[in-house]
N, C-alpha and C positions, 0 to 999 in steps of 0.2 A: 371632398374625397377621391382617394389613388382609382383608378379602374383598370385591373388588371384580372383580364383571362386568360388563360393559355391555352386556345383551342386549335384540336389539330396535335395534342402530344400524347405521346402512345407511352404506356410503360416498357420497361425491357422484354415483356413477357407478350406484348402484342395486343392487350388492353388498353384500351383507352382509357387515359387517368381519370379518376373521378371528380377529381380538384378542375378540371376542365371547363366544366358547366355551369358552375353557380357564380363565379365570385369576380371580380373585378379589385385587383391593387396594381396598379399603374400600366400605364399603355405601353411605355417605353420596355418595361421588362417582357410582353407580350409580342413588342412587334422584332423580341431581339430573343425569342425562344429557341431553344437546341433539342437538339433527339436525344434520347436514353444512348443508342452506341454512342455516337461522337466525343460527347464530353458528359459521362452518369453523374459525374458527381454535380457538375454543376445544374445538369437537370433534374437531380434531388433537389436541389436547393432552390431551384425556382417553383418547382411542387410543393417542398417545406413550407414557401410563403405564400405561396397559395391556400395552401391548407392553416396555415395560420390566420389568412384574413377572412375564410369561413368559419373558423373558429369563433375568432373575433364579432362576428355577425352574429354567431349564436350564443353572443355573450359566455363563452367557456373560456374564460381567459387567460387560465390556468395552464389548461393545453394549445393555446395558442403562445403564450410565451414560450413553454418548450418547445414550437414548431418555427419561431422565429429565430432561437439559438438555433437549433438544425439547420437553418437555411444558411447563416451567416459558418457554422462548420462546415457544412458539406461545400461553399464556394471555397474556404480558404484551402481545405484537401483538392481540389478543382487544381488549383494555384500552385502548392507544395508538391502535389504528383504523387503516383502512388509508387514508383521507383526511387522516388531520390533516397539517399542514405539514411535509413531510421524513418524516415516518412511513415512506415504502417504501423511503427512502434509507439509512434508518437502519442501522447496521453491529450487530453484536452488540451492544457495547459500549452504542453510543448507544442501543439499546433498551433495554437493563436500568437505564441512568441516567435516562431519560428514565421508565422502568414504577414505580422504587423512588423518584423523587421526587415524582411525579405521582400514584401510586397506592397502593404497597405499600411504604413505607419498611421491614418488617420483613421483604421477599424477600430482600434481600443476602445474608444469610449464606447461606442454600438456594441462592441461583442459583451464587453465588461457587465452596461448594463440589461443586455439579453441573458447573460448569465444568470445574475440576481435576479430576474421577473424568473427565470428559470427554477434555480435552486429554491424558489418560494413555493412555486406552484408544484413543483414536484416532491419537496422535502417535509414542508413545514404544514400544520392546519390552517394558515393565512392564505387565504386568495389573495391571489394577485388581481390590484386594480382596476380601472381600466385607465384612467391615467397613467398609469405606468405602461400597459401596452399600448396605448395612442403614442407616445412618446419613443416609439420602438418604431412604427411603422418607414416612417424617412429615411431614419439613421440605417434601417437594415436594406431597406430597398437601394440604397445608395452606394451601400457598399458593394451591393448586388453587380450596380451600375460599373461600377469601378474595375469589380473584376472582371464584367464582361470586356469592358474597352482595352483591359489588359491582355484577356487573351486575345483580342481581335476580332470578337462578335458583333457585327453590324445589327441595323433594322432588321437585314434582308436576313439573317440567321450566321450561322457558322463560316467563320471565313479561311 
């Protein structure tokens, strides 16, 4: 099992993040923690990933799928940027296409699987299966780490 806890990360309102105390998915993500002010979307991506891990451990798989998916979307938004032409107006599909075309063409399978799991959990009466969630953890973590590499975030934090 991966071990990530993002200790010492604070929300934009200055309160300690609830997700910081309980979890563990991936030492590497913890070592690369960014703060909410310098890279707010990437910070949200990390928090969504940690929340997904907590939800997975609690066997709340529908909600875990949602959080894994949004971890990817927030990371993509951090790369694309807020002030890029049409950046704010992009729907999820447009954001994913732009992100995979310009920044990470390897992310498409992980995003597609996370989106399918999220849609099943959010919009159908059928629960997301444990095997589905287990298959998301590493691909989602790898996309987040590639985004951090691209943005120059080292183990010591944002550079």
